[in-house]
C-alpha positions in Angstrom: 0.0 0.0 0.0 1.3 3.5 -0.8 0.3 6.6 1.2 0.5 10.1 -0.2 -0.5 13.3 1.6 -2.2 16.1 -0.2 -3.2 19.4 1.1 -6.5 20.5 -0.4 -7.6 23.9 0.7 -5.3 23.5 3.7 -7.1 20.3 4.8 -4.6 17.5 4.9 -5.9 14.4 3.1 -4.4 10.9 3.2 -4.7 9.1 -0.1 -4.1 5.4 0.1 -3.7 3.2 -2.9 -4.0 -0.5 -2.4 -2.4 -3.2 -4.5 -5.6 -3.6 -6.4 -5.5 0.1 -7.4 -8.4 1.2 -5.2 -8.0 4.6 -3.7 -9.5 5.9 -0.5 -9.3 9.4 1.0 -9.7 10.5 4.5 -8.8 13.6 6.4 -6.0 13.3 8.9 -4.2 15.4 11.4 -0.9 16.9 10.4 0.9 15.2 13.3 0.2 11.7 11.8 1.6 12.4 8.3 4.5 13.9 6.5 3.7 17.1 4.6 5.4 18.6 1.6 4.7 21.7 -0.6 5.1 21.6 -4.3 4.8 25.0 -6.0 4.7 26.2 -9.6 6.9 29.2 -10.3 5.3 31.3 -13.1 2.0 32.8 -12.0 2.3 31.3 -8.5 5.5 32.6 -7.0 6.7 34.8 -9.8 4.3 37.3 -11.5 4.5 39.3 -14.7 2.2 42.2 -14.0 1.4 44.4 -17.0 1.5 47.6 -15.0 5.1 46.9 -14.0 6.0 46.4 -17.6 4.3 49.6 -18.6 6.4 51.5 -16.0 9.5 50.2 -17.6 12.5 48.8 -15.7 14.9 50.8 -13.6 17.9 48.6 -14.0 19.8 51.2 -15.8 22.7 50.6 -18.1 25.0 49.0 -15.6 24.0 45.5 -16.6 22.4 44.6 -13.3 19.7 42.0 -13.6 17.8 43.0 -10.5 16.6 46.3 -9.1 14.4 47.5 -6.5 11.7 49.9 -7.7 11.4 52.9 -5.4 7.6 52.4 -5.3 7.8 48.6 -4.9 10.8 48.0 -2.6 9.3 44.7 -1.5 9.7 43.2 -5.0 12.7 41.5 -6.5 12.9 41.7 -10.2 14.1 38.6 -12.2 16.2 38.9 -15.3 14.2 39.4 -18.5 13.0 36.3 -20.3 13.8 35.6 -23.9 10.5 37.2 -24.7 11.5 40.3 -22.8 9.1 39.9 -19.9 10.4 40.6 -16.5 9.0 38.7 -13.6 8.8 39.8 -10.0 8.7 37.9 -6.7 8.0 39.5 -3.3 10.4 39.3 -0.4 7.4 38.2 1.7 7.0 35.1 -0.6 10.7 34.4 -0.2 10.4 34.6 3.6 7.3 32.4 3.8 8.9 29.7 1.6 12.0 29.7 3.9 9.8 29.6 6.9 8.2 26.3 5.6 11.7 24.8 5.2 12.7 26.0 8.7 9.7 24.2 10.1 10.8 21.0 8.4 8.3 21.0 5.5 10.0 20.0 2.3 9.6 22.6 -0.4 9.8 21.7 -4.1 9.8 24.2 -7.0 8.1 23.0 -10.2 8.2 24.5 -13.6 7.5 23.7 -17.2 10.4 25.8 -18.2 13.7 24.5 -19.6 16.4 23.6 -17.1 18.6 26.4 -18.4 15.9 28.9 -17.7 15.4 27.5 -14.2 19.2 27.7 -13.5 19.3 31.3 -14.6 16.5 32.1 -12.2 17.8 30.1 -9.2 19.5 33.1 -7.5 16.1 34.9 -7.4 13.9 32.0 -6.3 13.3 30.6 -2.9 15.7 27.8 -1.9 14.1 24.4 -2.3 14.7 20.8 -1.3 14.2 19.8 -5.0 13.6 21.5 -8.3 11.5 20.0 -11.1 11.8 21.4 -14.6 10.8 20.6 -18.2 7.3 19.6 -17.1 8.6 16.9 -14.8 11.3 15.7 -17.3 14.2 16.7 -15.0 14.4 16.6 -11.2 17.4 18.2 -9.4 18.4 18.1 -5.8 20.7 20.6 -4.1 24.1 19.2 -3.3 23.7 17.1 -0.3 24.9 13.7 1.1 22.0 11.7 -0.4 
């Protein structure tokens, strides 16, 4: 039997799959199961607001990939994508993701983007216990003693 914990609307569910393939679901307390958070990047953690694009970027000509807008000092700007779009992630998001990890909850970043794009963005993204790219085609773990 395989057990998998899902969090649906913040209600932990235990999904059990038997050898015959039958699945059953029941709510469970967080103390009786292991939790993990899997998060998409684009549109979930990183946003591409049109109003920020209309304001232009303030990175200047110094080649810096990030900047802090005077009006939005709580936002970190990612490098422009190949399409020229520039995503933003809030420092609050970065702090909350780190808080999850500090509390022992494994955190996994998931993206459909190419691995090269993910690697370019890593300095701007929350640290994670694993990284999934290319729509699940590649899974990377930070250097550890696995």
